[in-house]
C-alpha positions as CSV (number, residue, x, y, z in Angstrom):
1,M,126.9,-283.5,72.1
2,G,127.8,-281.3,68.7
3,L,129.6,-282.7,65.5
4,P,132.4,-285.5,65.9
5,L,135.8,-283.8,66.7
6,N,137.0,-284.8,63.0
7,L,134.1,-283.1,61.4
8,A,134.0,-279.9,63.6
9,V,137.7,-279.3,62.8
10,K,136.9,-280.0,58.8
11,I,134.4,-277.1,59.1
12,G,136.3,-274.9,61.5
13,T,138.9,-274.7,59.2
14,H,136.9,-274.1,56.5
15,L,135.6,-271.4,58.1
16,V,138.9,-269.6,58.9
17,K,139.7,-270.0,55.1
18,Q,136.4,-268.0,54.5
19,K,137.1,-265.2,57.2
20,I,140.7,-265.1,55.9
21,K,139.7,-264.8,52.5
22,R,136.8,-262.3,53.3
23,V,134.2,-264.6,51.4
24,D,130.7,-263.7,52.7
25,K,128.5,-266.5,51.3
26,F,130.0,-269.9,51.0
27,A,128.7,-273.5,51.3
28,M,129.3,-275.4,54.9
29,I,127.8,-278.4,53.5
30,V,126.1,-279.6,49.8
31,E,123.4,-281.6,49.5
32,V,123.4,-283.7,46.4
33,E,120.3,-285.4,45.0
34,P,121.6,-287.4,42.4
35,L,118.1,-288.8,41.8
36,F,114.6,-288.2,43.0
37,A,113.0,-291.7,42.6
38,C,112.4,-293.6,45.8
39,N,111.2,-296.9,46.9
40,L,108.4,-294.9,49.5
41,K,106.0,-292.5,49.5
42,C,106.0,-290.6,52.4
43,G,103.1,-287.5,52.8
44,G,105.4,-285.1,54.1
45,C,108.2,-285.5,51.1
46,G,107.2,-284.4,47.6
47,K,110.4,-285.4,45.5
48,I,108.5,-288.4,44.0
49,Q,106.1,-286.0,42.5
50,Q,108.7,-284.9,39.9
51,P,107.8,-286.1,36.2
52,H,108.5,-289.8,35.0
53,D,111.2,-288.7,32.9
54,V,113.2,-286.9,35.4
55,L,111.9,-290.0,37.9
56,R,114.1,-292.4,35.6
57,K,117.3,-290.1,35.5
58,R,120.5,-290.9,37.5
59,M,123.6,-288.1,38.0
60,S,126.5,-289.6,36.7
61,V,129.4,-289.8,39.4
62,E,131.8,-287.1,37.3
63,Q,128.6,-284.5,37.4
64,A,128.0,-285.3,41.5
65,V,131.8,-285.0,41.9
66,A,132.1,-281.9,40.2
67,A,129.2,-280.0,41.8
68,V,130.9,-280.9,45.4
69,E,134.2,-279.5,44.1
70,E,132.6,-276.5,42.6
71,C,131.3,-275.4,45.6
72,G,134.0,-276.3,48.2
73,A,131.7,-277.6,50.7
74,P,133.8,-279.9,53.3
75,M,130.8,-281.9,54.0
76,V,128.4,-283.6,51.4
77,S,124.7,-285.1,52.0
78,L,123.8,-287.3,49.6
79,A,120.0,-287.8,49.4
80,G,117.2,-288.0,47.3
81,G,115.0,-289.6,46.4
82,E,116.4,-293.0,48.0
83,P,120.3,-292.9,47.0
84,L,120.8,-296.5,47.2
85,M,118.6,-296.8,44.5
86,H,121.5,-295.4,42.6
87,K,123.5,-297.8,41.0
88,Q,126.7,-296.0,41.5
89,I,126.2,-294.5,44.8
90,D,129.3,-296.2,46.4
91,R,131.8,-294.9,43.4
92,I,130.2,-291.4,44.3
93,V,131.0,-291.9,48.2
94,E,134.6,-293.3,46.8
95,E,135.4,-290.4,45.0
96,L,134.1,-288.0,47.6
97,L,136.1,-289.5,50.3
98,K,139.3,-289.5,48.3
99,R,138.9,-285.8,48.5
100,K,138.8,-285.7,51.9
101,K,135.2,-284.8,52.1
102,F,133.0,-286.3,55.2
103,V,130.1,-288.1,53.2
104,I,126.7,-289.0,54.7
105,I,124.3,-291.2,52.9
106,C,120.6,-290.3,54.0
107,T,118.4,-293.1,53.4
108,N,115.4,-294.7,54.6
109,A,117.3,-298.1,55.1
110,V,115.2,-300.4,53.5
111,L,118.0,-301.2,50.9
112,L,120.7,-300.8,53.1
113,P,121.4,-304.5,54.1
114,K,121.4,-305.4,50.2
115,H,123.9,-303.0,49.4
116,L,125.9,-302.7,52.9
117,H,128.8,-304.8,51.5
118,K,129.7,-302.1,49.0
119,F,131.1,-299.6,51.5
120,K,133.7,-299.7,53.9
121,P,133.9,-298.2,57.2
122,N,135.6,-294.7,57.2
123,K,135.9,-291.9,59.7
124,N,134.6,-289.9,57.3
125,F,131.7,-291.5,56.4
126,A,128.0,-292.4,58.0
127,W,124.7,-293.7,57.3
128,M,121.8,-291.1,58.1
129,V,118.7,-293.4,58.5
130,H,115.5,-291.7,58.4
131,I,113.2,-292.5,61.5
132,D,110.0,-290.4,62.2
133,G,108.6,-291.8,65.1
134,L,108.7,-295.4,67.2
135,R,107.1,-298.4,64.9
136,E,103.6,-296.9,64.5
137,K,104.1,-293.3,63.9
138,H,107.1,-294.1,61.5
139,D,105.2,-296.5,59.5
140,Q,102.1,-294.3,59.0
141,A,104.7,-291.3,58.2
142,V,106.2,-293.5,55.4
143,D,103.1,-294.9,54.6
144,K,103.9,-298.6,54.7
145,E,103.9,-301.2,57.6
146,G,107.0,-302.9,58.7
147,V,109.5,-300.2,57.6
148,F,110.1,-299.1,61.1
149,D,111.6,-302.6,62.1
150,E,113.4,-302.9,58.7
151,A,115.2,-299.4,59.6
152,V,116.2,-300.5,63.3
153,A,117.3,-304.0,61.7
154,A,119.3,-302.2,59.2
155,V,121.0,-299.6,61.8
156,K,121.8,-302.7,64.3
157,M,123.5,-304.7,61.0
158,A,125.7,-301.3,59.7
159,K,126.4,-300.8,63.4
160,A,127.8,-304.4,63.9
161,A,129.8,-304.0,61.0
162,G,131.7,-300.9,62.0
163,F,129.8,-298.0,60.5
164,Q,128.9,-294.5,61.7
165,V,125.4,-294.4,61.9
166,Y,123.1,-291.2,62.4
167,T,119.3,-290.9,62.3
168,N,117.2,-287.7,61.0
169,S,114.2,-287.7,62.8
170,T,111.3,-285.0,61.4
171,F,108.4,-284.1,63.4
172,F,105.3,-282.9,63.2
173,N,102.3,-281.0,64.7
174,T,101.0,-284.7,65.2
175,D,103.8,-284.8,67.8
176,S,104.2,-284.0,71.2
177,P,106.9,-283.7,73.7
178,E,106.2,-287.3,74.9
179,N,106.8,-288.4,71.7
180,I,109.7,-286.7,71.0
181,V,111.5,-287.8,74.2
182,D,110.3,-291.3,73.3
183,V,112.0,-291.5,70.0
184,L,115.0,-289.7,71.1
185,N,115.5,-291.9,74.5
186,F,115.2,-294.9,71.9
187,L,117.6,-293.9,69.2
188,N,120.1,-292.3,72.0
189,D,120.0,-295.5,74.7
190,D,118.5,-298.5,73.2
191,L,119.9,-298.2,69.5
192,K,122.9,-296.3,70.6
193,V,123.1,-294.1,67.0
194,D,126.3,-292.4,66.9
195,R,124.5,-288.9,66.4
196,I,120.9,-287.8,66.2
197,Q,119.3,-284.8,64.0
198,I,115.9,-283.5,64.7
199,S,114.0,-281.1,62.6
200,P,110.9,-279.2,63.1
201,A,108.6,-280.2,59.6
202,Y,108.6,-277.4,56.8
203,A,105.7,-276.9,54.5
204,Y,107.5,-278.3,51.5
205,E,105.3,-277.2,48.9
206,K,105.2,-280.3,46.4
207,A,104.5,-282.7,49.8
208,P,101.1,-284.4,49.7
209,V,99.9,-283.6,53.1
210,Q,99.9,-280.5,53.8
211,S,97.8,-280.5,57.0
212,R,101.1,-282.0,59.6
213,F,103.5,-278.9,59.7
214,L,104.4,-277.0,62.5
215,G,104.4,-273.2,62.9
216,V,106.7,-271.0,64.6
217,E,105.2,-270.9,67.9
218,Q,104.1,-274.4,68.1
219,T,108.0,-275.4,67.2
220,R,109.0,-273.6,70.2
221,K,106.6,-274.9,72.8
222,L,107.0,-278.4,71.5
223,F,110.9,-278.5,72.0
224,A,111.0,-276.5,75.0
225,S,108.7,-278.8,76.7
226,A,110.9,-281.9,75.3
227,F,114.4,-280.5,76.2
228,A,112.8,-279.6,79.8
229,G,115.1,-281.1,82.6
230,G,118.0,-281.2,81.0
231,N,117.3,-283.7,78.6
232,R,118.7,-282.4,75.6
233,K,122.0,-282.8,77.2
234,K,121.7,-286.6,77.6
235,W,121.3,-286.9,73.9
236,R,124.0,-287.2,71.3
237,L,122.4,-284.5,69.1
238,N,124.3,-283.7,65.8
239,H,123.5,-280.0,66.3
240,S,125.3,-276.7,68.0
241,A,123.9,-275.9,71.2
242,L,122.8,-272.7,69.6
243,F,120.3,-274.4,67.0
244,L,118.9,-276.3,70.0
245,D,118.7,-272.9,71.7
246,F,116.9,-271.7,68.5
247,L,114.4,-274.1,68.2
248,E,112.8,-273.9,71.8
249,G,112.7,-269.9,71.3
250,K,115.8,-268.9,73.5
251,R,117.6,-267.6,70.6
252,D,116.4,-265.7,67.2
253,F,118.4,-266.3,63.8
254,E,118.0,-265.2,60.5
255,C,118.2,-267.8,58.0
256,T,121.5,-268.5,55.7
257,P,120.4,-270.3,52.7
258,W,123.4,-270.4,50.7
259,A,125.0,-272.3,53.2
260,I,123.6,-275.9,52.6
261,P,123.1,-275.5,49.0
262,S,121.1,-278.1,47.2
263,Y,122.3,-280.0,43.8
264,S,119.8,-282.0,41.6
265,L,119.5,-283.5,38.1
266,L,117.8,-280.3,37.6
267,G,120.7,-278.1,38.7
268,W,121.7,-275.6,41.8
269,Q,118.2,-274.9,43.5
270,Q,117.1,-271.3,44.3
271,P,117.1,-270.2,47.0
272,C,117.1,-273.4,49.3
273,Y,116.5,-277.6,49.5
274,L,112.8,-276.6,50.8
275,M,111.7,-273.8,48.4
276,G,112.0,-274.5,44.5
277,D,112.1,-270.8,42.9
278,G,114.0,-271.7,39.9
279,Y,117.5,-273.6,39.2
280,V,121.0,-272.4,37.9
281,Q,123.6,-274.7,36.3
282,S,126.7,-273.6,38.7
283,Y,127.1,-272.5,42.3
284,Q,128.5,-269.0,41.7
285,E,125.5,-268.3,39.8
286,L,123.1,-269.6,42.5
287,L,125.1,-266.9,44.7
288,T,125.0,-264.1,42.4
289,D,121.7,-264.4,40.5
290,T,119.4,-265.2,43.7
291,E,117.7,-262.6,45.2
292,W,118.4,-263.3,48.5
293,E,117.1,-259.9,50.2
294,N,113.4,-261.3,48.9
295,Y,113.9,-264.3,51.3
296,G,113.5,-264.9,55.3
297,R,110.9,-264.5,57.7
298,D,108.8,-261.1,57.2
299,K,109.7,-261.0,53.5
300,D,108.6,-264.3,52.1
301,P,105.4,-265.7,53.6
302,R,106.5,-269.2,52.9
303,C,109.7,-268.6,54.9
304,D,107.4,-267.4,58.1
305,N,107.0,-270.7,59.6
306,C,110.5,-272.4,58.8
307,M,112.9,-273.6,61.6
308,A,114.8,-275.9,59.4
309,H,117.7,-277.3,60.0
310,C,119.4,-276.5,56.6
311,G,118.6,-272.6,57.0
312,Y,119.3,-272.1,60.6
313,E,122.4,-274.8,61.6
314,P,124.7,-272.3,59.6
315,T,123.8,-269.2,61.2
316,A,124.1,-270.7,64.9
317,V,127.6,-272.2,63.8
318,L,128.3,-268.7,62.2
319,A,127.4,-267.3,65.8
320,T,129.4,-269.9,67.8
321,M,132.7,-269.3,65.5
322,G,132.2,-265.7,66.5
323,S,131.8,-265.7,70.5
324,L,134.4,-266.9,72.7
325,K,131.6,-267.9,75.2
326,E,129.8,-269.9,72.7
327,S,133.2,-271.4,71.4
328,L,134.0,-272.5,75.0
329,R,130.0,-274.1,75.7
330,A,130.2,-276.1,72.1
331,V,133.4,-277.4,73.7
332,V,131.9,-278.8,76.6
333,A,129.1,-279.5,74.3
334,G,126.3,-277.4,76.4
């Protein structure tokens, strides 16, 4: 299905402006982590491995907004950690919406019912709820029973209150094509979320469980099988057609890591959200001081099995914009 129209227009306008200015490296989406603390201990995530003094810190509203304005991205993903543990997360959202940004809160949804009243539905705001499988598999992924049911109830509550609700599902080498089809059918047809985001698990270096991550060939076979028979056209997937082609091995791309930069309490993360080779204090430093030529497949072994959305969706979007055929395909959500 691709992006909602108002977001597609925002990003498309942003891309045209960069092209007119002849800017080579720029942010499409910025991920802001206003805290690292979380109320869950997922085996595929390493955010809570930060030192205790860092886990206690919270980013100020002013600092979060300044980072977004500095990089100029039209879309903001507020992540963490669990952003609903930040006492001023509603104010961060409010200030970003005033600046006409499209804002998503990425959450495990456990705290969503408690805080939903602090937010108002807006065409430029959506919840992104993590659901990594059906009941048993999701609860196993987050290492806590009952979380799947809490997340589903929270999605229904937010939808009933008039909010846009997206989901984000990460798939591991323990998943089968049948698992993926079951999860996406449930999210699309039963839960009726507005958009569905999917990602093959990347071997995040701080993740406590390292045995679940997918290789490139595993990823391609997994998604090619799950997408077979026209499945992917019926799901409200929050991706470009070219990125989905990439997942199932029909296309290959190079990573565009600077297009979805990550800003946290430690600064701008080099080179990307998934690899922490250092931090700088400005987005311009990230662009100029990062040795981009040293990253990517066949350049850094840590990149060899990565097919993550944060690196390859921007490449797919740029390829779509650069092709009349692919642009028309995007319009009809092929």
